[in-house]
Structures are given as C-alpha cells and as structure tokens.
N, C-alpha and C positions, 0 to 999 in steps of 0.2 A: 671134934676134929677127927676125920677119918684116917685110916692107917697110912694111905699114900700122902695125904696132906701133912701128917705128922713127920713122915720121912723127909719130905721136901723141906719142912721147917727145920728139922735137925741138920740137914746138909747146909742150909742157909746160915744157921747160927754158928756152925763150926768152920765155915769157909773163911780163910785168912787171906788168900790171894786169888786172883781171877783164874778160873779154870775153863773147861770147854763150854760150860753153861753161862759163863760171864759172872758167876757168883763170886763176890768178894766181900759183901757186907760193908763196903766202903761208905763211910758217913751214914750207915744204916739205911741207905736208899733202897736196897733190895728188900730189907726187912719191912720198911714202911709200905712198899708196894705189896708185899705178901699180906701184911695186916689188913690193908684196905681191900684186897681182892680175894681173901681166903674163902668167902662163901661161893664166889664164882668158880674158883679153882676146885673146890670140893665137888661142886656140881659137875664140872667138866671131867674130873677124875672118875666119877661114877659112870659117865658116858663111856669113857675109855675102857673101864672094866667090863661094862655090859657088852661091848663089841669086840673084845680082845680074843684073838686066836693066835697061837704060835706062828711067828713069821710075819705078822701084820706090820705094816709100816705107817708111820705117823708124821705129819708135818703141822707145825704151829706157825702161822703167818702173822707177823706184826708183834712178835713177843720180844720186847726189849730186854727182859730178864731171863727168858728161857725156862720159866717155872712150870708151865704146862707141859713142855716137851720133856723136862726132867721127870715130872710125875709119870708121863706116859712110858718113859724108859724104865722107871722103877716097876711099872706094871708088867713090862715085858716087850713092849713095842721096839722096833727099829725106828728110833725117833730122832728128828732134827727140828730146828727152828730157824726161821728166816725172817729178818726184820725188813730188809729190802728198801727200795727207794719209794717212799710214800708221798713225795712232793713233786717229782718230775712228771712229764707227760707219759712216759713209757714205764711199764712195770713188767719185768721179765723174771720169772722164777727160775733159778739156775739148775733145774732138774729136768730129766726127759719126760715126755708125755706118758701118762698112765703109771706114774711111779708110786703113788701113795694110796693106801686103803682108807685112811681116815685123816681129814684135814680140819683144823680149827682156824676160823677167822673170828677171833674173840676180842671184842672191844677195840676193833681196828678200823673198820670201814668209816666210822664217824670222824676219824682223825687223819684222813687223807684228803688231798685235793685231786686225786686221780679220778678219771672217768670211772664210776662204779661198775658200769656194764663191762668195760674192758678189763677192769681189775678182776671181776669174778669169772670172766671168760678165761683169763690166764690161770686162775685157780682151778677151774674145771679141767683145763688141759692136763694138769699133772695128777689129776685124780684117776684112779683105776676104774675100769668098767665095773659097775656094781658098788663102787666106793662111796663113802659117806662124807658129806660136808656139814659141819656145824657152824652156824653163824650166830654170834651173840652181839647185841648192840643196844645202846639205850633206846627206849621207846619214846619216840617223839610225842606220842599222845598220852604219856603218863600223867597221873593226877597232879604231881607237883609242878609240871609244866603248865597245866591248865590253871592252877592256882596263881602262878606268877603272872600269867596273862590277865587274869581277872583283877589282880592288884596293880596292873599297869607296869610291871617290871619286865626287863629283857629276859629272854629265855637263856641266852648263852653268855651273858656278860655279868660278872660279879659287880655288885654295887660298889661304886667308888673307883672302878677300874676304867681304863680308856677303851673307847670303842675300837681303836685301831689295834689290831693284833695279828701278827704274822702267822700264828699257829692255825692251820686249817681245822675246822670243826663243823660237822653237819650231821644232824640226827635224821633218822628215818622212821617211817611208820611201818607196820607189819606188811601192809599191802605193797609198799614200795620195795621192801627187801624181797618179798616173794616174787614180785615181777622181775626184779633184776636177776634173781637166781634162775628163774625160768628162762630168761633171755640168754643166760650163759649155756643153756642146753641141758640143765639138770632138772630133775623132777622133785618138786617140793613134797615132802612126806608129812611134815608136821610143823605147825606154828604154835609156839607156846609163849606164855607171859610169866615172867619170874621177877621177884624182888631179890637182888643180890646184896642189899643192905651195905653199901660201901661205907667204909669207916669215916670218910670225910663228909657224909651226909649228916645234916642236923637231925636231932631226935624227932623234931616235929615233922620233917619231910619223910623220915623213915616210917613214922607212925601213920602219916597220911597215905603213903604207898601201901602199907600193910592192911590197914582197916578198909581203905577205899577199894583195894584190890579184891576184897571178899565180895563186895557188891558189884564192882566193875572189873572183872578179871583182865579185860583187854587194856585196862589203864594202869597195869603194874609197871614197875620201873624199867624192866629190860625185856628184850625180845630174844627168843631162841628159835631159830629156823633150822630144821633138819632137811637135807636134800640128798638125793642119791643120783649117781651117774647111771644112765640107762645101759643095760647090757647090749 
C-alpha cells in the first residue's frame, strides 16, 4: 500500500461523521469501496504524483466517495470531485471552461446512460489547454467476458438475477473509448491494459485475467486511456 493510499485509508478509518469528502464510514460502505478499489486507487495516485506541480488543479468525475480527490489533495493538488447527473440527458459540469489541469473519469463511463460523446465533450470543456484526462473503464474484450460467452452466460447479468434492471451499464472496447475521446477534441496519448483485481472478483476470474493477460495484454480486465487537450 503506497503512502497516499495509506493516508486515505487512515482518514477513512477515523472518520466518524460526514465531512467535505463525504467520508463517514457509515455501515462500512466507504471502507468496502476502498477495499474493492484499492489497486485502482493506488495506480491513480501514482499518476497524480507523476504529473504534480504546485498550483495544479484536479477534478474527479463520478466519484461517489471522493477517495481519488482526497488522495490528490493529500499530494498537493487543488482538488474537487463531482458526481453529477449520470442518468439524465444533459450533463453539465458546474465549473468554467479550462479550469482543471488533470481530470479523472475512472470507472464512471460504463455506469451512465448519457450520450458518451456529449459526456466527454463536456469533460474536455473544463480541461485546461495542455491538460491531461485519464479514463479508466472495464475492458469489454477482457478474457473473463470471453469465457462467459463461450459458456453461454450473460456478460452483465449475475446468474439468478432478473434481466430487468434500472441501473445503466455499458462496457467499452479500447477502440471505442479512443474514438470517443478523439471526438471530444482531445488527442489520445496512450492506451493501456491493466488488471485492477477488484475484491469482488472470484479467484478464478482474477487468475484468468492475470495469466491470460501475459499472453494477450489487450485482454486484461481494465482500460486506461490517457489524453491531452491540445494547446
């Protein structure tokens, strides 16, 4: 566990009432989220450190618990998080154009029913010229998805659950995300494939992603797309 991740964990464990980050540890929901997403958070904090300079501003979009923005603040960023309206037709970020140096859209795009092109165009609007956007999202083409299809199972429905579900969910391939990012006016700098080993994944699925990812790197569990706003 890296230093910033440890600091976030300590703040989470000692939170007794809701504060500006929404931390309360109520019913251990915040802690459960941290436990499940700690590998992803550690990876994002390394990105924050790599690009940090005094006075840099940071926005985390779609962060229900504010943990990424809390970590960025501990590094030294002027940091805020915005959950926003992820279910309506319009998505407006309540900040002026060109406000932020670094923006995370991490494990968010797949959980909205917004037009993804409009969503990313609005994200690009509040990014500074030369600023960096990091998008992470589950990889539609990951190996455990392929194994589900081969076995005749649904990709997005747990066995025994109903097909009808009001929660929006839609996964993307790397090519789709890159296309959407470019359509927003940003330049794609890097496309990476990572395994974030979420806590709720079964051991067999984590093992499949890890071993298979060595042979087929583009089949790992998660996508990380880095894009920059042109000067």
